[in-house]
Phi, psi and omega in degrees: 000131175279161180271135175268132181225112182232142174273149174220160178215174179304134180082010178304139177289104182297326179296318178293320178296316178297320180297319178296317179294318179299315180300322179291319185276338182301130181088347179254336180224159174290160184300325180293325177288321178297313181301317180294317179299319180294324177296315180294316179302311181299318181295317181291316179295317179299317181290324183294323184057191175056217183227161179171200182234137173259128179234124180236124181215151178268134179228104182050251182257030179217162176245121181262124178245118182236143171236121175261113185257154178245009182229158176282135176238166175307133183288353180274145181286157174291156176290136179299128181286338179218163178287359183278353180213163179221171179211164178227174181220142176206127183233130178233358181162190183288141178076175178149200183233134173243131181214156173219142178238116181261127177287129177260095185261168178281342180283183181290119173077159180280160173232151179288125174279313177187166176205161177202159177229110188226135175242134174230152180290131180282000000 
């Protein structure tokens, strides 16, 4: 699987971002995994606000979703959109990385492998 790398900014069209991510993941993951990944992507980008880069990559049995932000966001994590994932928050300054790792299992639907919300000074 190749890595998807997209830029986003305040007011980014989430539907367009989701469509680009879906096109990238289609044929590489099952529809249940794609739907969960798109939900997580939309929640993280919406929460991040500002501008940054979305990076989506497959790692063995997981899908890593990362947002590299260039702006300070509220230090509280977004509410989990589904019971399949959770998130945390940690802020140390402007910019940073927000990430979620979804386990791609053989069973029905993905499960959260881990997640974090981290800001570091640029």
